[in-house]
C-alpha angles and dihedrals in degrees: 000000000000092000091048092052090049091054091046092050094047110119112251092229096049111123118245126227093264092055092048091050090051088054090052090049090050092051092046091052091047092051091049092049091049091052090051089048089051088053091053090052091048088053090054090045090056090057093048092047091050089060102032109025139038135190135053123351089224114108106182095174093051092046092051091050091049092051093048091053090047092057094044095054098038119114140139134057097312106105114244087229090065095046092048093050093047092052093044091053091047091052094045095045095050090045087053090050090054095047119000114233140164130229114233114197136190107228096181096100098044124345096195097043094047091050089049090052093049094048094042092053102032107023125212101295094074110075115249119217117189124213134184097225143025093243088056090054093048091048092051093048091047091053094048130084095234114340125144130230133207118205128169114266090225139058116285133188094249101028102084117177093322092162093070087076088065095060100092120087094245096046124104116260140213104272103170147004123224143248088038092191107065112204140135117276095015109179091226100034101158109121109229139170118226113222122195145108119282132167113266092239091053096055123103109222104190093114116033119205117210133188105218127179119202139180123214093030111176145147096286093050091046092052092047094050095042090055089064105034145002109274135194110192129191114188117239107202093185092068100024085244143086145249109239134198105202122192105202109203124226108284092020128114132222088208090059091051093048090049090052091050092050091047088054090058103265129119123228108224100178143346130199130177108239101176147306140234144186124280106259115251107242118211112197121235114261 
């Protein structure tokens, strides 16, 4: 009786399953055609860039802007995780089409999580090259024409002060930090720095990353610096100090951090800019 009433009460203009599936097929075909159209534009872009622009195909500032707009307009039942991954793979794949590159990744901190991060953000079209240490990743990227490296954004047992290899003018730099969208229960939550070469005008400089070497590094200096910025510190027993990777947040100042370290009793021996990246987009917990 209940089922009969439900059929009787069904609006005459309600779409049936067949009609809804046709709508899905239409949307699928439209999405595919739009991707192919995007590919045609990328093909034209390659020609224009060959005559008007040189340097890496990576555009960290543009990618960050695209991802921000994605989060801001997203709504509905489609999980944000899915939308983020789709767009990241689209960006990475078309970048690879413009200028083929490989992704080198340090698996020493977590093999499974690093592979998840690489595949979530770059898909399966871009070749994946595993390494056993962050220095190995940096060395491979340095020797390449335009590859990209993923290294943990925290201290690891085998990492050492890998960022010191980025100090020279011709070395690759930190160009991004992933995941860009910071939210609870992210499917690829491992925090990683992306190391590569990118044109200066393509970089996003909201968060500056500095390689800083200090003497007299101790608990008080560490607490003072950590209150102002995110710090990775590797002890240097030869100088009773440490090699630091300091991520200076937007609106922050390296000078302020150095002053705090000196006030705490340490001595700043050197400082070199080794990259920059976008401020991660934080999505609050529901």
